[in-house]
Phi, psi and omega in degrees: 000139176216165183224134174249124176260139178256122175249128180303142178308320182293333176286312176305316181295328184281343181291137182267059178222153172297139184308327182290344183257351185301308181303312180298320179294319177296321178293317178297315181298316179296316178298316181297313181301312179297320176296312182299322180281355178082014181279325177237141172287164182309313181299319179286322178296318180292326173298314178298321182281352180059045183232160173288164180303313185290322176296321182289320178300317176297320176301312180301318179297315180299329183264004177067032179265123179289139174287142173270093188237111185263176176294328177294323174298316179299314179299317180297320180294319179295315179299319179293321184293329185258002178283148178294136184271000000 
């Protein structure tokens, strides 16, 4: 399943970004918003933003968005850190 959004030309033209950057910026903004609202988990939001996990986490920090990080997330991270690579 995929979704195509139509943005009116007048809105695109009003954006103060180079045309080549508009789509990526809109995807990042949508991903951050959906993550912040609890609609998307981190992994899916970063996929929508087309960013690596760490780049998306840095983007959240720059925008002042708190991470939704649970004890289960911490346990998984610790297990991963100490697992044989």
